RODO-2510 file (C-alpha; in nm, 4 decimals, decimal comma):
residues 517
     n   res          X          Y          Z
     1     m    -4,8509   -13,2308   -16,0706
     2     a    -4,9948   -13,2828   -15,7136
     3     l    -4,6835   -13,4196   -15,5683
     4     w    -4,4836   -13,1593   -15,7198
     5     l    -4,7148   -12,8884   -15,5666
     6     v    -4,6776   -13,0497   -15,2394
     7     s    -4,2902   -13,0553   -15,2630
     8     y    -4,3082   -12,7170   -15,3543
     9     v    -4,5061   -12,5912   -15,0563
    10     m    -4,2785   -12,7877   -14,8316
    11     l    -3,9936   -12,6319   -14,9490
    12     v    -4,1067   -12,2805   -14,9105
    13     a    -4,2339   -12,3616   -14,5762
    14     m    -3,8706   -12,5094   -14,4771
    15     s    -3,7048   -12,1798   -14,6390
    16     c    -3,9295   -11,9721   -14,4251
    17     c    -3,8468   -12,1858   -14,1070
    18     v    -3,4837   -12,1373   -14,1521
    19     r    -3,4717   -11,7716   -14,2628
    20     a    -3,2132   -11,5829   -14,0750
    21     e    -3,3129   -11,3056   -13,8412
    22     n    -3,1579   -11,0022   -13,7451
    23     i    -3,1214   -11,0084   -13,3638
    24     l    -2,9788   -10,7195   -13,1291
    25     f    -2,8174   -10,8664   -12,8314
    26     l    -2,7667   -10,6187   -12,5578
    27     q    -2,5237   -10,7098   -12,3022
    28     s    -2,5423   -10,4418   -12,0204
    29     t    -2,3447   -10,5946   -11,7163
    30     p    -1,9731   -10,5751   -11,7091
    31     s    -1,9125   -10,9001   -11,5696
    32     k    -1,7569   -11,2269   -11,7016
    33     s    -1,9772   -11,4436   -11,5636
    34     h    -2,2721   -11,2601   -11,7523
    35     h    -2,0661   -11,2867   -12,0512
    36     i    -2,0371   -11,6688   -11,9910
    37     w    -2,3994   -11,7308   -11,9481
    38     n    -2,4989   -11,4917   -12,2228
    39     r    -2,2627   -11,6218   -12,4464
    40     q    -2,4321   -11,9698   -12,4620
    41     i    -2,7318   -11,8181   -12,6039
    42     f    -2,6081   -11,5801   -12,8685
    43     d    -2,3678   -11,8712   -12,9816
    44     r    -2,6509   -12,1197   -13,0393
    45     l    -2,8567   -11,8608   -13,2065
    46     y    -2,5796   -11,8099   -13,4469
    47     e    -2,5409   -12,1735   -13,4948
    48     n    -2,9089   -12,1680   -13,5829
    49     g    -2,8425   -11,9358   -13,8621
    50     h    -2,9399   -11,6005   -13,7189
    51     n    -2,7321   -11,2685   -13,7817
    52     l    -2,6414   -11,1031   -13,4394
    53     t    -2,5178   -10,7773   -13,3586
    54     i    -2,3708   -10,8169   -12,9881
    55     l    -2,2831   -10,5357   -12,7419
    56     s    -2,0075   -10,6926   -12,5596
    57     f    -1,7400   -10,6150   -12,2971
    58     e    -1,5156   -10,9003   -12,3725
    59     k    -1,2883   -10,8998   -12,6660
    60     e    -1,4592   -11,0753   -12,9468
    61     t    -1,3706   -11,1265   -13,3146
    62     s    -1,6448   -11,0942   -13,5590
    63     v    -1,7563   -11,3148   -13,8071
    64     p    -1,9744   -11,2807   -14,1003
    65     g    -2,3540   -11,2937   -13,9165
    66     k    -2,1999   -11,2209   -13,5713
    67     t    -2,0962   -10,8534   -13,5287
    68     f    -1,9416   -10,7509   -13,1889
    69     l    -1,9494   -10,4003   -13,0957
    70     v    -1,6615   -10,4211   -12,8047
    71     m    -1,6509   -10,1616   -12,5226
    72     d    -1,2600   -10,1435   -12,4967
    73     g    -1,1211   -10,0307   -12,1709
    74     f    -1,4462   -10,0495   -11,9826
    75     y    -1,3053   -10,2726   -11,6924
    76     e    -1,0075   -10,0495   -11,6426
    77     k    -1,2696    -9,7510   -11,6204
    78     m    -1,4754    -9,9204   -11,3872
    79     l    -1,1820   -10,0175   -11,1527
    80     a    -1,0975    -9,6564   -11,1375
    81     a    -1,4300    -9,5552   -11,0497
    82     f    -1,4454    -9,7844   -10,7582
    83     s    -1,0642    -9,7243   -10,6682
    84     d    -1,1576    -9,6132   -10,3102
    85     g    -1,2846    -9,8662   -10,0766
    86     s    -1,3851   -10,0976   -10,3661
    87     e    -1,2624   -10,3998   -10,1524
    88     d    -1,4682   -10,3229    -9,8207
    89     f    -1,7686   -10,5406    -9,8359
    90     s    -1,8694   -10,5197    -9,4832
    91     s    -2,1601   -10,2398    -9,5744
    92     y    -2,3127   -10,5193    -9,7908
    93     e    -2,3757   -10,7464    -9,4855
    94     n    -2,6663   -10,5146    -9,4061
    95     p    -2,9310   -10,5978    -9,6664
    96     f    -3,0428   -10,2169    -9,6879
    97     g    -2,6635   -10,1071    -9,7620
    98     n    -2,6714   -10,3926    -9,9927
    99     i    -2,9972   -10,2970   -10,1846
   100     m    -2,8484    -9,9233   -10,2345
   101     n    -2,4698   -10,0233   -10,3036
   102     v    -2,5959   -10,2356   -10,5890
   103     y    -2,8050    -9,9792   -10,7362
   104     q    -2,4921    -9,7392   -10,6996
   105     y    -2,2923    -9,9778   -10,8719
   106     y    -2,5570    -9,9876   -11,1785
   107     t    -2,5808    -9,6164   -11,1781
   108     v    -2,1637    -9,5729   -11,1839
   109     c    -2,1314    -9,8574   -11,4520
   110     g    -2,4336    -9,6902   -11,6772
   111     r    -2,2405    -9,3749   -11,6433
   112     i    -1,9606    -9,5158   -11,8060
   113     l    -2,1453    -9,7255   -12,0373
   114     e    -2,3324    -9,4052   -12,1718
   115     e    -2,0153    -9,2717   -12,2888
   116     q    -1,8885    -9,6010   -12,4837
   117     d    -1,8163    -9,5624   -12,8394
   118     a    -1,9754    -9,9010   -12,9219
   119     i    -2,3022    -9,7406   -12,8060
   120     k    -2,2378    -9,4436   -13,0163
   121     r    -2,1748    -9,6787   -13,3202
   122     l    -2,4779    -9,8586   -13,2696
   123     l    -2,6560    -9,5200   -13,2745
   124     e    -2,5142    -9,4465   -13,6095
   125     y    -2,6994    -9,7620   -13,7631
   126     p    -2,9774    -9,6214   -13,9967
   127     k    -3,3068    -9,6401   -13,8398
   128     t    -3,4390    -9,8272   -14,1387
   129     f    -3,2228   -10,1082   -14,0629
   130     r    -3,4387   -10,3731   -13,9312
   131     f    -3,3971   -10,5876   -13,6056
   132     d    -3,6456   -10,8441   -13,5992
   133     l    -3,5890   -10,9090   -13,1934
   134     i    -3,3772   -10,7410   -12,9297
   135     i    -3,2415   -10,9380   -12,6377
   136     h    -3,1520   -10,7245   -12,3116
   137     d    -2,9807   -10,8273   -12,0101
   138     f    -3,2055   -10,6581   -11,7837
   139     t    -2,9824   -10,6736   -11,4710
   140     m    -2,8738   -10,3151   -11,5429
   141     g    -2,8392   -10,0507   -11,8217
   142     q    -3,2148    -9,9711   -11,8478
   143     f    -3,1320    -9,6945   -12,0481
   144     l    -3,0174    -9,8973   -12,3698
   145     l    -3,4182    -9,9676   -12,3875
   146     g    -3,4173    -9,6770   -12,6113
   147     f    -3,3146    -9,8910   -12,8978
   148     l    -3,6305   -10,0433   -12,9054
   149     e    -3,7833    -9,7172   -13,0459
   150     h    -3,4726    -9,6289   -13,2099
   151     f    -3,5077    -9,9353   -13,4491
   152     r    -3,8851    -9,9282   -13,4886
   153     k    -4,0239   -10,1552   -13,1921
   154     p    -3,9105   -10,5060   -13,2640
   155     p    -4,0022   -10,7576   -12,9889
   156     l    -3,8204   -10,7641   -12,6735
   157     v    -3,6737   -11,0452   -12,4669
   158     s    -3,5141   -10,9704   -12,1372
   159     i    -3,2894   -11,2074   -11,9804
   160     s    -3,0710   -11,2201   -11,6671
   161     p    -2,7981   -11,4611   -11,5210
   162     y    -2,8627   -11,2983   -11,1947
   163     n    -3,1442   -11,5474   -11,0928
   164     i    -3,4846   -11,3842   -11,0414
   165     p    -3,3805   -10,9890   -10,9928
   166     s    -3,5821   -10,8322   -10,7196
   167     y    -3,7364   -10,6033   -11,0058
   168     t    -3,8362   -10,8662   -11,2383
   169     q    -4,1850   -10,7928   -11,1271
   170     y    -4,2038   -10,4714   -11,3384
   171     l    -4,1033   -10,6923   -11,6437
   172     a    -4,3780   -10,9259   -11,6063
   173     d    -4,6716   -10,9799   -11,3650
   174     i    -4,5258   -11,1603   -11,0941
   175     p    -4,7198   -11,1673   -10,7535
   176     l    -4,4978   -11,0501   -10,4754
   177     y    -4,5466   -11,2111   -10,1229
   178     p    -4,2776   -11,0804    -9,8984
   179     t    -4,4229   -11,3194    -9,6047
   180     y    -4,2544   -11,6228    -9,7789
   181     v    -4,0265   -11,4883   -10,0809
   182     p    -3,6935   -11,3757    -9,9240
   183     h    -3,5499   -11,0670   -10,0687
   184     p    -3,2190   -11,1564   -10,2661
   185     a    -3,0136   -10,9366   -10,0233
   186     s    -3,1401   -11,1163    -9,7010
   187     s    -3,0147   -11,4278    -9,5646
   188     f    -3,3544   -11,5681    -9,4765
   189     s    -3,5368   -11,8685    -9,5838
   190     p    -3,8868   -11,8997    -9,6686
   191     q    -3,9843   -12,0213    -9,3088
   192     m    -3,9573   -11,6713    -9,1319
   193     s    -4,0382   -11,5648    -8,8018
   194     f    -4,2911   -11,2374    -8,7266
   195     i    -3,9790   -11,0309    -8,7210
   196     e    -3,7982   -11,1727    -9,0114
   197     r    -4,1087   -11,1199    -9,2052
   198     v    -4,1352   -10,7676    -9,0889
   199     k    -3,7589   -10,6959    -9,2020
   200     n    -3,8158   -10,8909    -9,5457
   201     t    -4,1189   -10,6670    -9,6136
   202     l    -3,9239   -10,3548    -9,5408
   203     y    -3,6405   -10,5000    -9,7660
   204     w    -3,8856   -10,5240   -10,0572
   205     a    -4,0357   -10,2039    -9,9930
   206     f    -3,7130   -10,0050    -9,9748
   207     d    -3,5913   -10,1700   -10,2867
   208     m    -3,9043   -10,0927   -10,4719
   209     l    -3,9043    -9,7143   -10,3687
   210     y    -3,5181    -9,6989   -10,4299
   211     r    -3,5187    -9,8258   -10,7766
   212     q    -3,8694    -9,6684   -10,8856
   213     q    -3,8152    -9,3137   -10,7361
   214     v    -3,4168    -9,2946   -10,7631
   215     y    -3,2569    -9,5627   -11,0086
   216     m    -3,5081    -9,5555   -11,2829
   217     p    -3,5451    -9,1782   -11,3287
   218     n    -3,1799    -9,1535   -11,3739
   219     e    -3,1907    -9,4130   -11,6328
   220     n    -3,4579    -9,2323   -11,8058
   221     q    -3,2485    -8,9129   -11,8046
   222     r    -2,9494    -9,1211   -11,9324
   223     m    -3,1727    -9,2659   -12,2171
   224     k    -3,2605    -8,9088   -12,3173
   225     r    -2,8960    -8,7909   -12,3271
   226     a    -2,8018    -9,1007   -12,5308
   227     f    -3,0714    -9,0907   -12,7695
   228     q    -3,0751    -8,7099   -12,8235
   229     g    -3,3710    -8,5610   -13,0031
   230     a    -3,5847    -8,8539   -12,9890
   231     n    -3,9281    -8,8487   -12,8371
   232     l    -3,9126    -9,1745   -12,6084
   233     t    -4,1433    -9,3509   -12,4001
   234     h    -4,0501    -9,3704   -12,0348
   235     v    -3,7917    -9,6370   -11,9665
   236     k    -4,0191    -9,7569   -11,7018
   237     l    -4,3093    -9,8541   -11,9834
   238     l    -4,0116    -9,9617   -12,2048
   239     e    -3,9225   -10,2659   -12,0101
   240     r    -4,2884   -10,3524   -11,9448
   241     r    -4,2832   -10,4336   -12,3285
   242     s    -4,0933   -10,7665   -12,2660
   243     e    -4,2433   -11,0268   -12,4397
   244     l    -4,0467   -11,3008   -12,2587
   245     v    -3,8363   -11,3144   -11,9283
   246     l    -3,5559   -11,5587   -11,9157
   247     v    -3,4146   -11,6104   -11,5695
   248     n    -3,1316   -11,8305   -11,4336
   249     s    -3,3263   -12,0177   -11,1569
   250     d    -3,4534   -12,3709   -11,1346
   251     h    -3,7133   -12,5144   -10,9262
   252     a    -3,4778   -12,7664   -10,7849
   253     l    -3,2221   -12,5168   -10,6289
   254     d    -3,4435   -12,1977   -10,5508
   255     f    -3,7064   -12,1160   -10,2890
   256     y    -4,0535   -12,1493   -10,3899
   257     q    -4,1998   -11,8367   -10,6199
   258     l    -4,4973   -11,7959   -10,8264
   259     l    -4,4149   -11,7054   -11,1958
   260     p    -4,6455   -11,6181   -11,4931
   261     p    -4,6097   -11,8229   -11,8239
   262     n    -4,3969   -11,5757   -11,9852
   263     v    -4,1265   -11,5956   -11,7214
   264     v    -3,9263   -11,9094   -11,8071
   265     q    -3,6904   -12,0733   -11,5643
   266     v    -3,3541   -12,1703   -11,7546
   267     g    -3,1172   -12,2189   -11,4695
   268     g    -2,7777   -12,3639   -11,5383
   269     l    -2,7881   -12,3198   -11,9122
   270     h    -2,4068   -12,2521   -11,9083
   271     i    -2,3066   -12,5708   -11,7313
   272     k    -2,2678   -12,7917   -12,0327
   273     r    -2,0326   -12,5692   -12,2169
   274     a    -1,7244   -12,6907   -12,3552
   275     e    -1,4312   -12,6666   -12,1084
   276     e    -1,0923   -12,8437   -12,1352
   277     i    -0,8727   -12,9061   -11,8055
   278     p    -0,5203   -12,8395   -11,8855
   279     a    -0,2827   -13,1359   -11,8788
   280     m    -0,1147   -12,9967   -11,5748
   281     m    -0,4025   -12,9813   -11,3803
   282     k    -0,5309   -13,3177   -11,4832
   283     q    -0,1836   -13,4563   -11,3339
   284     f    -0,2328   -13,2609   -11,0253
   285     i    -0,5952   -13,3732   -10,9840
   286     a    -0,4700   -13,7503   -11,0212
   287     r    -0,1870   -13,6846   -10,7500
   288     a    -0,4044   -13,5941   -10,4886
   289     s    -0,4442   -13,8992   -10,2580
   290     r    -0,7478   -13,8171   -10,1350
   291     g    -0,9010   -13,6056   -10,4026
   292     v    -0,9105   -13,2097   -10,4489
   293     i    -1,0618   -12,9019   -10,3203
   294     v    -1,1362   -12,6176   -10,5398
   295     f    -1,0939   -12,2537   -10,3836
   296     s    -1,2340   -12,0156   -10,6403
   297     f    -1,4031   -11,6815   -10,5971
   298     g    -1,5333   -11,6737   -10,9660
   299     t    -1,5012   -11,3741   -11,1887
   300     n    -1,6210   -11,0489   -10,9867
   301     v    -1,4381   -11,1468   -10,6759
   302     q    -1,0645   -11,2156   -10,6422
   303     s    -0,8833   -11,4014   -10,3479
   304     e    -0,6409   -11,1054   -10,3340
   305     m    -0,9076   -10,9079   -10,1878
   306     l    -0,8984   -11,0980    -9,8757
   307     g    -0,5725   -10,9265    -9,7621
   308     p    -0,2157   -11,0587    -9,7425
   309     e    -0,2609   -11,1899    -9,3764
   310     v    -0,5970   -11,4142    -9,4741
   311     n    -0,4170   -11,5280    -9,7805
   312     r    -0,1135   -11,6491    -9,5521
   313     q    -0,3286   -11,8150    -9,2909
   314     l    -0,4978   -11,9925    -9,5622
   315     l    -0,1938   -12,1189    -9,7383
   316     e    -0,0494   -12,2381    -9,4216
   317     l    -0,3861   -12,4385    -9,3686
   318     f    -0,3718   -12,5780    -9,7290
   319     r    -0,0007   -12,6655    -9,6451
   320     s    -0,1213   -12,8611    -9,3292
   321     t    -0,3508   -13,0612    -9,5153
   322     p    -0,1430   -13,2568    -9,7823
   323     e    -0,3575   -13,5421    -9,8042
   324     y    -0,5939   -13,3170   -10,0398
   325     g    -0,4809   -13,1197   -10,3207
   326     f    -0,6064   -12,7428   -10,3491
   327     i    -0,6621   -12,5693   -10,6754
   328     w    -0,6896   -12,2213   -10,5962
   329     k    -0,7872   -11,9110   -10,8157
   330     h    -0,5292   -11,6597   -10,7284
   331     a    -0,3050   -11,4339   -10,9381
   332     n    -0,0208   -11,4623   -10,6734
   333     a     0,0946   -11,1145   -10,7202
   334     e     0,2821   -11,1439   -10,3941
   335     k     0,4903   -11,4545   -10,5221
   336     m     0,3919   -11,6798   -10,2270
   337     t     0,5823   -12,0131   -10,2322
   338     m     0,3556   -12,2915   -10,3077
   339     p     0,3626   -12,6240   -10,1309
   340     p     0,3339   -12,9359   -10,3582
   341     n    -0,0287   -12,9825   -10,2925
   342     v    -0,1287   -12,6377   -10,3820
   343     l    -0,2100   -12,5258   -10,7572
   344     m    -0,2315   -12,1729   -10,7788
   345     t    -0,3812   -12,0424   -11,1133
   346     s    -0,5376   -11,7218   -11,2521
   347     w    -0,8201   -11,9114   -11,4180
   348     v    -1,0011   -12,2327   -11,3356
   349     p    -1,2111   -12,4314   -11,5909
   350     q    -1,4402   -12,4677   -11,2847
   351     s    -1,7344   -12,6343   -11,4545
   352     a    -1,4780   -12,9244   -11,5922
   353     v    -1,3053   -12,9663   -11,2569
   354     l    -1,6260   -12,9991   -11,0657
   355     a    -1,7242   -13,2705   -11,3053
   356     d    -1,4213   -13,4558   -11,2114
   357     g    -1,5217   -13,7413   -10,9671
   358     r    -1,2214   -13,6643   -10,7394
   359     t    -1,3465   -13,2945   -10,6641
   360     k    -1,4746   -13,3000   -10,3012
   361     l    -1,5520   -12,9628   -10,2172
   362     l    -1,5888   -12,6044   -10,3784
   363     v    -1,4917   -12,2921   -10,1546
   364     s    -1,6989   -12,0229   -10,3519
   365     h    -1,7910   -11,6712   -10,3041
   366     g    -2,1593   -11,7982   -10,3437
   367     g    -2,1923   -11,6659   -10,7097
   368     l    -2,4880   -11,8274   -10,8767
   369     l    -2,3106   -11,9710   -11,1500
   370     s    -2,0720   -12,1404   -10,9446
   371     l    -2,3012   -12,3027   -10,7129
   372     q    -2,5156   -12,4202   -11,0029
   373     e    -2,2313   -12,5866   -11,1433
   374     a    -2,1407   -12,7533   -10,7678
   375     a    -2,5158   -12,8477   -10,7695
   376     w    -2,4982   -13,0064   -11,0995
   377     n    -2,2146   -13,2292   -11,0425
   378     g    -2,3288   -13,2790   -10,6448
   379     v    -2,0211   -13,1142   -10,4926
   380     p    -2,0824   -12,9734   -10,1497
   381     v    -2,0010   -12,6262   -10,1040
   382     i    -1,8517   -12,3563    -9,8452
   383     g    -1,9860   -12,0177    -9,9343
   384     v    -1,8320   -11,6908    -9,8535
   385     p    -2,0770   -11,4427    -9,9635
   386     f    -1,9389   -11,0782   -10,0261
   387     f    -2,2384   -10,8576   -10,2000
   388     a    -2,5519   -10,8531   -10,3858
   389     d    -2,7488   -11,1814   -10,4079
   390     q    -2,4456   -11,4088   -10,2863
   391     f    -2,6155   -11,4115    -9,9397
   392     s    -2,9226   -11,5502   -10,0587
   393     n    -2,7448   -11,7884   -10,2955
   394     v    -2,5797   -11,9307   -10,0088
   395     r    -2,8709   -11,9485    -9,7643
   396     r    -3,0334   -12,1692   -10,0119
   397     m    -2,7331   -12,3903   -10,0503
   398     e    -2,7568   -12,4089    -9,6430
   399     v    -3,1130   -12,4852    -9,6471
   400     a    -3,0702   -12,7554    -9,8937
   401     g    -2,8294   -12,9185    -9,6793
   402     i    -2,5322   -12,9106    -9,9241
   403     g    -2,2945   -12,6603    -9,7673
   404     v    -2,2062   -12,4084    -9,4895
   405     g    -2,1595   -12,0398    -9,4971
   406     i    -1,8979   -11,8158    -9,3611
   407     p    -1,9286   -11,4370    -9,3707
   408     s    -1,6315   -11,2760    -9,5749
   409     t    -1,5434   -11,0645    -9,2819
   410     k    -1,4913   -11,3874    -9,0616
   411     l    -1,3082   -11,5959    -9,3278
   412     n    -0,9572   -11,7203    -9,1853
   413     a    -0,7476   -12,0388    -9,1273
   414     e    -0,9697   -12,1505    -8,8127
   415     t    -1,3245   -12,0906    -8,9629
   416     l    -1,2298   -12,2426    -9,2985
   417     k    -1,0953   -12,5785    -9,1439
   418     e    -1,4046   -12,5895    -8,9253
   419     a    -1,6188   -12,5919    -9,2336
   420     m    -1,3939   -12,8122    -9,4155
   421     d    -1,3693   -13,0880    -9,1444
   422     k    -1,7586   -13,0697    -9,1124
   423     l    -1,8255   -13,1298    -9,4837
   424     l    -1,5577   -13,3758    -9,5453
   425     n    -1,6172   -13,5848    -9,2296
   426     e    -1,9954   -13,5859    -9,2473
   427     p    -2,1163   -13,7883    -9,5083
   428     g    -2,4661   -13,6536    -9,5398
   429     y    -2,3704   -13,3303    -9,7190
   430     r    -2,2236   -13,5425   -10,0107
   431     a    -2,4974   -13,7588   -10,0120
   432     r    -2,7691   -13,4606   -10,0203
   433     a    -2,5447   -13,3235   -10,2932
   434     k    -2,5853   -13,6120   -10,5085
   435     e    -2,9496   -13,6127   -10,4438
   436     l    -2,9828   -13,2588   -10,5579
   437     s    -2,7938   -13,3090   -10,8434
   438     i    -3,0408   -13,5844   -10,9683
   439     r    -3,3168   -13,3528   -10,9387
   440     f    -3,1412   -13,0627   -11,1213
   441     r    -3,0409   -13,2829   -11,4156
   442     t    -3,3692   -13,4426   -11,4680
   443     q    -3,5446   -13,2410   -11,7188
   444     p    -3,7318   -13,3015   -12,0407
   445     e    -3,4735   -13,0662   -12,2222
   446     t    -3,1537   -12,8974   -12,1403
   447     p    -3,2151   -12,5376   -11,9980
   448     l    -3,0231   -12,4073   -12,3205
   449     d    -3,2518   -12,5727   -12,5676
   450     r    -3,5573   -12,4618   -12,3648
   451     a    -3,4305   -12,0993   -12,4009
   452     i    -3,3685   -12,0996   -12,7840
   453     f    -3,7149   -12,2628   -12,8110
   454     w    -3,8992   -11,9659   -12,6237
   455     i    -3,6648   -11,6935   -12,8146
   456     e    -3,7283   -11,8160   -13,1673
   457     k    -4,0846   -11,8583   -13,0848
   458     v    -4,0863   -11,4950   -13,0041
   459     i    -3,9197   -11,4186   -13,3517
   460     a    -4,1759   -11,6452   -13,5364
   461     g    -4,4846   -11,5005   -13,3681
   462     k    -4,3354   -11,1455   -13,3280
   463     g    -4,4211   -11,1392   -12,9829
   464     l    -4,6064   -11,3682   -12,7195
   465     r    -4,8836   -11,1282   -12,6545
   466     y    -5,1253   -11,4052   -12,5798
   467     l    -4,8930   -11,4679   -12,2663
   468     r    -4,9252   -11,1069   -12,1416
   469     s    -5,0907   -11,0359   -11,8227
   470     p    -5,3903   -10,7940   -11,8089
   471     a    -5,2331   -10,6271   -11,5355
   472     r    -4,9751   -10,4699   -11,7490
   473     d    -5,2409   -10,2352   -11,8458
   474     m    -5,3693   -10,1902   -11,5009
   475     a    -5,2588    -9,9341   -11,2376
   476     p    -5,1251   -10,1074   -10,9098
   477     y    -5,4169    -9,9690   -10,7111
   478     q    -5,6541   -10,1877   -10,9713
   479     v    -5,4152   -10,4741   -10,9483
   480     y    -5,4427   -10,4863   -10,5647
   481     g    -5,8163   -10,3916   -10,5384
   482     l    -5,7310   -10,0899   -10,3496
   483     d    -5,9924    -9,8653   -10,5404
   484     m    -6,2626   -10,1570   -10,4246
   485     v    -6,1412   -10,1559   -10,0528
   486     a    -6,1245    -9,7668   -10,0562
   487     v    -6,4949    -9,7878   -10,1993
   488     v    -6,6230   -10,0256    -9,9154
   489     l    -6,4275    -9,8605    -9,6427
   490     l    -6,6348    -9,5146    -9,7546
   491     i    -6,9685    -9,7184    -9,7604
   492     v    -6,9082    -9,8554    -9,4073
   493     l    -6,7872    -9,5094    -9,2995
   494     g    -7,1288    -9,3341    -9,4696
   495     y    -7,3394    -9,6181    -9,2761
   496     y    -7,1603    -9,5482    -8,9444
   497     l    -7,1956    -9,1827    -8,9736
   498     i    -7,6036    -9,2118    -9,0834
   499     f    -7,6304    -9,4666    -8,7877
   500     k    -7,4556    -9,2241    -8,5422
   501     r    -7,6619    -8,9259    -8,6302
   502     h    -8,0044    -9,1125    -8,6204
   503     s    -7,9221    -9,3130    -8,3066
   504     k    -7,9201    -9,0155    -8,0822
   505     p    -8,2101    -9,0355    -7,8085
   506     p    -8,4532    -8,7464    -7,8844
   507     v    -8,4519    -8,4662    -7,6586
   508     t    -8,7511    -8,4389    -7,4088
   509     a    -8,9134    -8,1116    -7,2709
   510     g    -8,7720    -8,2014    -6,9245
   511     d    -8,4184    -8,2433    -7,0627
   512     a    -8,4468    -7,8977    -7,2461
   513     k    -8,5676    -7,7244    -6,9276
   514     a    -8,2842    -7,8805    -6,6937
   515     k    -8,0227    -7,7898    -6,9779
   516     m    -8,1516    -7,4232    -6,9657
   517     q    -8,1309    -7,4167    -6,5867
***
């Protein structure tokens, strides 16, 4: 009888543990790289038996337990909105322009996102429908946090494939030290000169001011329009309900930054995904006498954006280096004639190609996912940053000694050949890349396993309130002790005025008579 009772209790406990939960996954950023990163999470959650409703920019087929609300035609609308000057990245080289352009990009994309039928279909779900968790890509689209109150306040997990965005501090109590934490729009390292510290502080201040006073009020108005008739909490307060923040960073790769316990680093969780190298590409790699060089600007930047003249120069450079094979991610709309040592393709299974021992070098736009894949596989990098965090990504790579950077406005055959010769002929770059790979790979569990563990911990506990910082319920002047400083200054000022008043020498009769005369 006792044995039966124990078995029954264990069976009930196990059934509770495997109970499928309903999860709403809000992808907010129109980027194929974000989708690649996010997909690793929602696919694993689905494999673990959870039911998912996923807002997606990519065409996906729904299956039982995994429903996609696809935003058809979003990329076309976005390209049309940025058709004027969308390929001019010169303004991004100035950090102030970079910061403002990024928020303007978020604003324009948010305007298109607001009108999507997929959002309206989600709003048609009955309010009594129970979601046990909402996962939100907090890179942009903060107005979508209105679904927290629309679906009766389930726990919130905020994630970002975008490293540690500058505004993560508003979701969790991250202490900000601009004296040694470079702003993502800058190219500084932690060891800054006095002038660089001043500039870096101004970048952080400008970012905080612009986001909180311009961007977020616009998002709040957008939320009111999308959730008509609802009495919603301000979006600034909704994002602070994050029980857990997952960031695409790792101590082995990134500059030092203090993080609270509810901000978990899961950098590189996308790297171990299954990718197949096409047979033709395998043959091309095997045929290259000294190995291959991958020239890929990821999913958000295209080689065509460099212009016909730069593309022509690059092709001639590749042609003049027959001992290496070049895998060039390029749509070749201009129908350029390829030499035998150049394989031009519209898509590269980059992680799989970088894992091949014959890959000697990656020429990249400085996208975070690409640099993490290169670091994981010990491949040196030439970084050509265009916008957003790509400048700081490339700078971290340079500080680590595994690559060099070339400004996008200065990329041509001459500058690329100089960088290639440097990285291919100096063995220190590859040696340091291999050392970094070992540090990055040496972890107690995979980054994806870590992410899933913490997400399911939030579900099981209906939150992680014990990890919340007390600062969430305090005003900024209380957090930084400004009220105490003000009181001390007032006391000092009071003592000074009293001392000054009573320290005047007494007026004698002679002094008074002299003053009257």
